[in-house]
N, C-alpha and C positions, 0 to 999 in steps of 0.2 A: 318867414310867416312859412308853416307847414302847407304844402302844398295837396289837394283835394283831388280824391279821387269821383270822378265819374260812377265811376261804377258800385264802389263801395259807398256814396252818397245814394243810389237809389235803391239801394239793398236793405239799407241800415232800417229803413221804416219797417220793413220785413216780419224779422225777428227782431237784432241787436236792440234797435231803438222803436221797436211796435209800440205805436202812442195809447192802446189801450191794455194790452198785457204784459209791458214792460216801464212803459210812463206814467201808464194809469192815467193817459187825458181822455178828457172824450167821454167821460163813462156816463154820465146823465144822458145823453142822445144813446149812445148804445144800449143802455137798460131801456128805456123807453120805446126806442125804435128797430127791435129786434126780434119782435115775438114774430114775426116772417120774414125766408130770404125776400122775399119782392121789396117790405120795407126798408129793410139791411141795405138793400143794394141802392135804394134812393136814396137814403140819408148821405151814404156813403161818396157812391157818385156825386150829388150835391156840394158835400162837403168838397172833396177832391176838385172839383171846379172855380169852385170861390178860393181854395187853397192853391191853386197855378196860379191864376189872375190874379191875386193878391200879392203872392211873391211873386211876380214877375215886373208887377205896375212897382211893387216900395223898392225894387232891388236898380231898377230904371229910374226912379224916384230919387233915391239916393247918391248914386252916381251921376246924376247932372247936377243936381245941389252942390255936390263935392267941387264940380268941374269947376261952376259959375260963381260961386260965392267965395268971398273969404273967408279965413279959418273963423276968426272970429265972429262972424255972423251966420257962418256955417255951425258951429258950436253952439248958437242961441236956437236955431233952428231944431237942432238935436234936443233940444230940453221940451219940446212938443209934440217928438216925435210919435210918442204914444198915440195921442190924439188923432194925427194924421192917418195912423195904420189904423185905426176903429173907422177913419172917414170913407177910406181905399175899400175898408173888408167890406162896411155896412151896402155901400155902392154896391159892389159884386152881390152880394147876398141879396139884396133886392130884384137881379136881376135875375139871377135864379130864381128864387121865390115866383115873379113873372111866367118864366119859361113854366114851371113846373103847372102853376095854376092855368096856363092858357093850353098846353099839349098834354100835360099829365094831369088831371083835373083830379080822377079816383085817387092815385097815388098822393096829391098834395092833399088832400081831406086828410088822406089814413096819416099821415106826420105831422101838419096841422102845426102848431105852432113852435115845433122844432126847428122847420126852416129857417124862421125867420132867426132866433135862437143862437143859429151857426155864427152872427156875428160875434160874439160872447164864448165860441169855443176856444179853449186853453188850449188846442191845436194851431190854430190858423193866426192867434197873435202871438204864441208861444215862438212860432217858425217866421214869422214878419221879424221878430226883436233879433231872437237869436239867431239869426240864418239871412234870410233875405237881405237887412239893412246892411250887412256885412261884407257880401259875397258878389260876385257878378252874375248874370244873368242866366246864364246858360246851368250853372250851379243851382242859381235858386228856381230855376223849371225841372231841373230835377228831381234836386230835392222837397219841390212839393209834391213831383210826381208818387217820388218813391215812398214820402208819407201819406197820401192820399190813397194810393194803392190798398197801404199794408193797414189804416185806416179801415177801409172798404172790405178788405178780406178777412177783416177781423170780426170786423160789423156781421159778416155773411155768412160765416164761421157761428157766431152767436147764433142766427137767424135760425143756420139750417141744423143745430140741436136742438134749438128749443120747436122750430117746427114740427121735426120727425118725432120726437117725443112727445110734447104738449097736443099734437094734432094729427099725427101717423100719416102728414101730407111733406109733402116738399114741393114748393115752386105753385099750389094748389094742389097737387099730383096724389093721387091713393098712393100708399108707399107700400103697407100693410095687410092691404085687404079690411073689409068692412069687419071682420072679427075683431080688429087690433080695438083695444081699451089705452087710448091713452092717457098720458098721467097730465092733466089738465094744469098742475101748478108748473109746469113747465112754460106756458104762454102768461100765467099773471106774474106781476111782481117779486115772486119768493124765488122762480124757478129763475128770472134774470138774473139774479144775485149768488145765486146755488150752481146754475154754468158760468158764468163770467167765475165766480169764486176756481174753480176747477180746472178752466183754460188760463186762468193768470198763472196756478201752479203747474201747469205744464210747462207754459211758456218761459217762467222762471228757471226752472230745472235743465232746458233745453240750451236756454241763455248758460245757464253756470258752466256745461259742458263744452261750451265754447270755448268758455272765458279759458277753461284749463286747459283744451286741445290748444 
């Protein structure tokens, strides 16, 4: 079995396997919650928290089951692993949702339904199935942290471009002054598609150069 590097597993989520721009996962929340940097950060960090907690829990759960059950029974348990993963993920999403509503009510209201929908985010379930269920706790944590931060930075980049061009602001602060006429389209749905399209093209170019090098 190929030995995995902790450093490589952490940084892969930033460019080489960036969830949004390279793997094209989590596009629905990326488009819907990136109209401002604040919302993008809130969504990204919420997803990262769920991803880390679920990866660690699933890795530990599978390891314990593998050690305590015989092969025949463990294989039967494996057949229902997806529902198990969803229950784990949904539990942590509920915790994050309550934390946002309790301590950050304004942000929770802005993000709305997209926080509960983290349960069905392909990034979360994909990392649980493809990585956490097959690797130890340390690597699962590093994988979740790297992927989560890559997702957060991607959302923040989208939010930065859209907020500056569409509102002339960054984190609610004016960037170009009162005379600037923002392109309102960038804070609307068409602007989200335009921005993510250009950024995907840029990341694809960078990834291609990395592969050639």
